[in-house]
C-alpha positions as CSV (number, residue, x, y, z in Angstrom):
1,M,19.0,-39.5,32.8
2,K,16.7,-37.6,30.4
3,Q,19.3,-37.5,27.7
4,S,19.9,-41.3,27.9
5,F,16.1,-41.9,27.7
6,G,15.9,-39.7,24.6
7,I,18.7,-41.6,22.9
8,F,17.0,-44.9,23.9
9,A,13.7,-43.7,22.3
10,V,15.4,-42.6,19.1
11,S,17.2,-45.9,18.9
12,V,14.0,-47.9,19.3
13,F,12.3,-45.8,16.6
14,L,15.2,-46.3,14.2
15,I,15.4,-50.1,14.8
16,S,11.6,-50.3,14.4
17,C,11.8,-48.4,11.1
18,A,14.7,-50.6,9.8
19,S,12.9,-53.8,10.6
20,N,9.7,-52.7,8.9
21,S,11.4,-51.3,5.8
22,D,10.7,-54.4,3.8
23,E,7.0,-53.8,4.3
24,I,7.1,-50.4,2.5
25,K,6.0,-50.8,-1.1
26,P,6.2,-48.0,-3.7
27,L,3.0,-46.7,-5.1
28,T,2.3,-48.2,-8.5
29,S,0.0,-45.3,-9.7
30,T,-0.6,-41.9,-8.5
31,T,-3.6,-39.8,-9.4
32,L,-3.1,-36.1,-9.2
33,S,-6.0,-33.7,-9.3
34,T,-6.1,-31.3,-12.2
35,T,-5.9,-27.6,-11.5
36,T,-7.0,-25.0,-13.9
37,L,-5.3,-21.6,-13.7
38,Q,-7.2,-18.6,-14.7
39,E,-5.5,-15.3,-15.7
40,V,-6.2,-12.5,-13.3
41,T,-6.6,-9.1,-14.8
42,T,-5.6,-6.2,-12.7
43,L,-6.3,-2.7,-13.8
44,A,-3.6,-0.3,-12.9
45,T,-4.8,3.2,-12.2
46,T,-2.4,6.0,-13.1
47,P,-1.9,8.2,-10.0
48,K,-2.9,11.8,-10.4
49,P,0.2,14.0,-10.8
50,A,1.2,15.8,-7.6
51,F,-0.2,19.2,-7.1
52,H,2.3,22.0,-7.6
53,P,0.9,25.4,-6.5
54,P,1.7,28.4,-8.7
55,D,4.6,30.5,-7.5
56,E,3.8,33.4,-9.8
57,G,1.1,34.7,-12.1
58,E,-2.4,36.2,-11.8
59,I,-3.8,33.5,-9.6
60,F,-0.9,33.6,-7.2
61,E,-1.2,37.4,-6.9
62,T,-4.9,37.2,-6.4
63,I,-4.5,34.6,-3.6
64,V,-1.9,36.7,-1.9
65,K,-4.2,39.7,-2.0
66,L,-7.1,37.6,-0.6
67,C,-4.9,36.3,2.2
68,D,-3.6,39.8,3.1
69,L,-7.2,40.6,4.1
70,A,-7.4,37.5,6.4
71,F,-6.7,37.5,10.1
72,N,-4.0,34.9,9.8
73,S,-2.6,35.5,6.3
74,L,0.1,32.8,6.5
75,K,-2.5,30.1,7.4
76,C,-4.7,31.4,4.6
77,E,-1.9,31.0,2.1
78,E,-1.0,27.6,3.4
79,D,-4.6,26.5,3.0
80,C,-5.2,28.0,-0.4
81,F,-2.0,26.6,-1.9
82,S,-2.3,23.2,-0.3
83,S,-4.4,21.6,-3.1
84,E,-5.9,22.3,-6.4
85,T,-9.4,22.3,-4.9
86,N,-8.5,24.8,-2.2
87,L,-6.8,27.0,-4.8
88,I,-9.9,27.1,-6.9
89,D,-12.1,27.8,-3.9
90,C,-9.8,30.7,-2.8
91,S,-9.7,32.0,-6.3
92,N,-13.5,31.9,-6.5
93,E,-13.7,33.7,-3.1
94,A,-11.3,36.4,-4.3
95,E,-13.5,36.8,-7.5
96,E,-16.6,37.2,-5.3
97,I,-15.1,40.1,-3.4
98,G,-13.7,41.7,-6.5
99,L,-10.0,41.1,-6.1
100,E,-9.5,39.7,-9.6
């Protein structure tokens, strides 16, 4: 029943459109709005290169000596070698206590 009503409604719509098709007239002129495009400038920042902790040398040996004095030497080394800032802080601390 619902399906036959749906078909009936579509048929009425199509017939209505067909009978009114002679009333549809093409537009003679169309006015389009003017759009101005502006160039967008994006500044790309160069990412800082990844920090690679030293695996040998004077700073490495100094940090190892400093961390040998710590309660948890492994955690100390992980912290000191995790970033350039931490490495500098640990190096400064080692210098303060005379390990360099």
